[in-house]
Biopython code that builds the backbone (N, CA, C, O; Angstrom):
import numpy as np
from Bio.PDB.StructureBuilder import StructureBuilder

atoms = [
    (1, "MET", "N", (6.867, 18.544, 24.609)),
    (1, "MET", "CA", (7.771, 17.475, 24.945)),
    (1, "MET", "C", (7.292, 16.223, 24.651)),
    (1, "MET", "O", (7.852, 15.495, 23.831)),
    (2, "LEU", "N", (6.315, 15.916, 25.245)),
    (2, "LEU", "CA", (5.158, 14.998, 24.979)),
    (2, "LEU", "C", (5.075, 14.869, 23.554)),
    (2, "LEU", "O", (5.868, 14.239, 22.854)),
    (3, "VAL", "N", (4.106, 15.479, 23.182)),
    (3, "VAL", "CA", (3.887, 15.738, 21.377)),
    (3, "VAL", "C", (5.200, 14.943, 20.805)),
    (3, "VAL", "O", (5.049, 13.866, 20.228)),
    (4, "ILE", "N", (6.451, 15.503, 20.985)),
    (4, "ILE", "CA", (7.819, 14.941, 20.099)),
    (4, "ILE", "C", (7.870, 13.799, 20.761)),
    (4, "ILE", "O", (8.222, 12.937, 19.955)),
    (5, "VAL", "N", (7.719, 13.385, 21.707)),
    (5, "VAL", "CA", (7.975, 11.683, 21.993)),
    (5, "VAL", "C", (6.975, 10.638, 21.579)),
    (5, "VAL", "O", (7.272, 9.459, 21.387)),
    (6, "GLY", "N", (5.480, 11.270, 21.426)),
    (6, "GLY", "CA", (4.613, 10.663, 20.758)),
    (6, "GLY", "C", (5.111, 10.136, 18.619)),
    (6, "GLY", "O", (5.176, 9.112, 17.939)),
    (7, "ALA", "N", (5.309, 11.541, 18.450)),
    (7, "ALA", "CA", (5.400, 11.486, 17.277)),
    (7, "ALA", "C", (6.801, 10.646, 16.612)),
    (7, "ALA", "O", (6.993, 10.150, 15.502)),
    (8, "MET", "N", (7.675, 10.749, 17.868)),
    (8, "MET", "CA", (8.711, 9.840, 17.407)),
    (8, "MET", "C", (8.600, 8.376, 17.956)),
    (8, "MET", "O", (9.675, 7.782, 18.030)),
    (9, "ALA", "N", (7.646, 7.795, 18.296)),
    (9, "ALA", "CA", (6.889, 6.412, 18.777)),
    (9, "ALA", "C", (6.525, 6.171, 17.380)),
    (9, "ALA", "O", (7.271, 5.590, 16.592)),
    (10, "LEU", "N", (5.120, 6.725, 17.024)),
    (10, "LEU", "CA", (4.361, 6.328, 15.980)),
    (10, "LEU", "C", (5.298, 6.077, 14.765)),
    (10, "LEU", "O", (5.234, 5.040, 14.105)),
    (11, "LEU", "N", (6.349, 7.288, 14.455)),
    (11, "LEU", "CA", (7.029, 6.994, 13.373)),
    (11, "LEU", "C", (8.218, 5.978, 13.380)),
    (11, "LEU", "O", (8.905, 5.723, 12.391)),
    (12, "ALA", "N", (8.391, 5.360, 14.784)),
    (12, "ALA", "CA", (9.013, 4.018, 15.052)),
    (12, "ALA", "C", (7.998, 2.671, 14.678)),
    (12, "ALA", "O", (8.333, 1.561, 14.265)),
    (13, "LEU", "N", (6.908, 3.099, 14.923)),
    (13, "LEU", "CA", (5.850, 1.674, 14.441)),
    (13, "LEU", "C", (5.866, 2.015, 13.181)),
    (13, "LEU", "O", (6.208, 1.100, 12.432)),
    (14, "TYR", "N", (5.642, 2.903, 12.740)),
    (14, "TYR", "CA", (5.250, 2.917, 11.619)),
    (14, "TYR", "C", (6.354, 2.353, 10.496)),
    (14, "TYR", "O", (6.052, 1.715, 9.487)),
    (15, "ALA", "N", (7.596, 2.706, 10.873)),
    (15, "ALA", "CA", (8.835, 1.834, 10.261)),
    (15, "ALA", "C", (9.021, 0.062, 10.225)),
    (15, "ALA", "O", (9.288, -0.673, 9.274)),
    (16, "ASN", "N", (8.754, -0.260, 11.699)),
    (16, "ASN", "CA", (8.643, -1.602, 12.107)),
    (16, "ASN", "C", (7.506, -2.178, 11.142)),
    (16, "ASN", "O", (7.695, -3.295, 10.660)),
    (17, "VAL", "N", (6.458, -1.553, 10.866)),
    (17, "VAL", "CA", (5.260, -2.406, 10.345)),
    (17, "VAL", "C", (5.191, -2.431, 8.748)),
    (17, "VAL", "O", (4.692, -3.257, 7.984)),
    (18, "ARG", "N", (5.946, -1.095, 8.490)),
    (18, "ARG", "CA", (6.573, -1.565, 6.812)),
    (18, "ARG", "C", (7.679, -2.368, 6.499)),
    (18, "ARG", "O", (7.976, -2.776, 5.376)),
    (19, "GLY", "N", (8.272, -2.573, 7.552)),
    (19, "GLY", "CA", (9.237, -3.613, 7.709)),
    (19, "GLY", "C", (9.387, -4.815, 7.692)),
    (19, "GLY", "O", (10.355, -5.510, 7.382)),
    (20, "TRP", "N", (7.710, -5.215, 8.273)),
    (20, "TRP", "CA", (7.662, -6.406, 8.593)),
    (20, "TRP", "C", (6.572, -6.741, 7.143)),
    (20, "TRP", "O", (6.771, -7.823, 6.591)),
    (21, "ARG", "N", (5.670, -6.001, 6.668)),
    (21, "ARG", "CA", (5.051, -6.060, 5.525)),
    (21, "ARG", "C", (6.404, -5.855, 4.511)),
    (21, "ARG", "O", (5.883, -6.592, 3.674)),
    (22, "ARG", "N", (7.494, -5.544, 3.968)),
    (22, "ARG", "CA", (8.107, -5.986, 3.138)),
    (22, "ARG", "C", (8.837, -7.152, 3.012)),
    (22, "ARG", "O", (9.249, -7.609, 1.946)),
    (23, "ASP", "N", (9.055, -7.809, 4.522)),
    (23, "ASP", "CA", (9.394, -8.980, 4.528)),
    (23, "ASP", "C", (8.539, -10.478, 4.083)),
    (23, "ASP", "O", (8.864, -11.624, 3.772)),
    (24, "LYS", "N", (7.433, -9.802, 4.239)),
    (24, "LYS", "CA", (6.415, -10.668, 3.747)),
    (24, "LYS", "C", (5.979, -10.660, 2.175)),
    (24, "LYS", "O", (5.665, -11.655, 1.523)),
    (25, "ILE", "N", (6.032, -9.255, 1.696)),
    (25, "ILE", "CA", (5.355, -9.427, 0.069)),
    (25, "ILE", "C", (7.119, -9.773, -0.732)),
    (25, "ILE", "O", (7.440, -9.930, -1.910)),
    (26, "GLU", "N", (7.945, -9.783, 0.575)),
    (26, "GLU", "CA", (9.312, -10.100, -0.714)),
    (26, "GLU", "C", (9.874, -11.407, -0.460)),
    (26, "GLU", "O", (11.003, -11.731, -0.830)),
    (27, "SER", "N", (8.997, -12.229, 0.238)),
    (27, "SER", "CA", (9.519, -13.728, 0.582)),
    (27, "SER", "C", (9.432, -14.514, -0.711)),
    (27, "SER", "O", (8.331, -14.771, -1.198)),
    (28, "VAL", "N", (10.776, -14.975, -1.387)),
    (28, "VAL", "CA", (10.599, -15.457, -2.200)),
    (28, "VAL", "C", (11.307, -17.073, -2.264)),
    (28, "VAL", "O", (12.477, -17.275, -1.938)),
    (29, "ILE", "N", (10.628, -17.860, -2.612)),
    (29, "ILE", "CA", (11.222, -19.375, -2.470)),
    (29, "ILE", "C", (11.755, -19.590, -4.130)),
    (29, "ILE", "O", (11.003, -19.562, -5.104)),
    (30, "VAL", "N", (13.556, -19.853, -4.172)),
    (30, "VAL", "CA", (14.111, -20.006, -5.326)),
    (30, "VAL", "C", (14.300, -21.281, -4.953)),
    (30, "VAL", "O", (14.737, -21.459, -3.816)),
    (31, "SER", "N", (14.010, -22.499, -5.843)),
    (31, "SER", "CA", (14.098, -23.214, -6.145)),
    (31, "SER", "C", (15.352, -24.262, -7.597)),
    (31, "SER", "O", (14.946, -24.620, -8.702)),
    (32, "PRO", "N", (16.358, -24.418, -7.216)),
    (32, "PRO", "CA", (17.344, -24.849, -8.725)),
    (32, "PRO", "C", (16.810, -25.576, -9.548)),
    (32, "PRO", "O", (16.167, -26.508, -9.067)),
    (33, "ALA", "N", (16.847, -25.476, -10.854)),
    (33, "ALA", "CA", (16.346, -25.930, -11.936)),
    (33, "ALA", "C", (17.321, -27.217, -11.961)),
    (33, "ALA", "O", (18.552, -27.222, -11.973)),
    (34, "GLY", "N", (16.424, -28.304, -11.965)),
    (34, "GLY", "CA", (17.240, -29.532, -12.147)),
    (34, "GLY", "C", (17.878, -29.916, -13.639)),
    (34, "GLY", "O", (17.269, -29.650, -14.676)),
    (35, "SER", "N", (19.155, -30.560, -13.621)),
    (35, "SER", "CA", (19.813, -30.857, -14.592)),
    (35, "SER", "C", (19.288, -31.946, -15.389)),
    (35, "SER", "O", (18.623, -32.881, -14.941)),
    (36, "PRO", "N", (19.633, -31.766, -16.628)),
    (36, "PRO", "CA", (18.687, -32.605, -17.622)),
    (36, "PRO", "C", (19.672, -33.610, -17.587)),
    (36, "PRO", "O", (20.899, -33.536, -17.642)),
    (37, "SER", "N", (18.793, -34.699, -17.469)),
    (37, "SER", "CA", (19.152, -36.282, -17.496)),
    (37, "SER", "C", (19.383, -36.849, -18.794)),
    (37, "SER", "O", (18.482, -36.796, -19.631)),
    (38, "PRO", "N", (21.135, -37.702, -19.216)),
    (38, "PRO", "CA", (20.932, -37.635, -20.570)),
    (38, "PRO", "C", (19.726, -39.108, -20.814)),
    (38, "PRO", "O", (19.211, -39.717, -19.876)),
    (39, "ALA", "N", (19.482, -39.439, -22.407)),
    (39, "ALA", "CA", (18.676, -39.835, -22.671)),
    (39, "ALA", "C", (19.181, -41.240, -22.861)),
    (39, "ALA", "O", (20.226, -41.531, -23.443)),
    (40, "ALA", "N", (18.054, -42.357, -22.129)),
    (40, "ALA", "CA", (18.944, -43.624, -22.166)),
    (40, "ALA", "C", (18.833, -44.338, -23.693)),
    (40, "ALA", "O", (17.964, -44.118, -24.536)),
    (41, "PRO", "N", (19.947, -45.231, -23.785)),
    (41, "PRO", "CA", (19.305, -45.985, -25.300)),
    (41, "PRO", "C", (19.008, -46.886, -25.362)),
    (41, "PRO", "O", (18.584, -47.324, -26.431)),
]
sb = StructureBuilder()
sb.init_structure("model")
sb.init_model(0)
sb.init_chain("A")
sb.init_seg("    ")
for serial, (resi, resn, name, xyz) in enumerate(atoms, 1):
    if name == "N":
        sb.init_residue(resn, " ", resi, " ")
    sb.init_atom(name, np.array(xyz, "f"), 0.0, 1.0, " ", f" {name:<3s}", serial, name[0])
structure = sb.get_structure()
């Protein structure tokens, strides 16, 4: 019984660590491209 609880705790910890690392890796900053300004005559 104790082994099953320990294995489930380790699995939950592993899943949380993967989620944290994925958030850190996949955080992408998207900056919109500026629209071209018309040339002054």
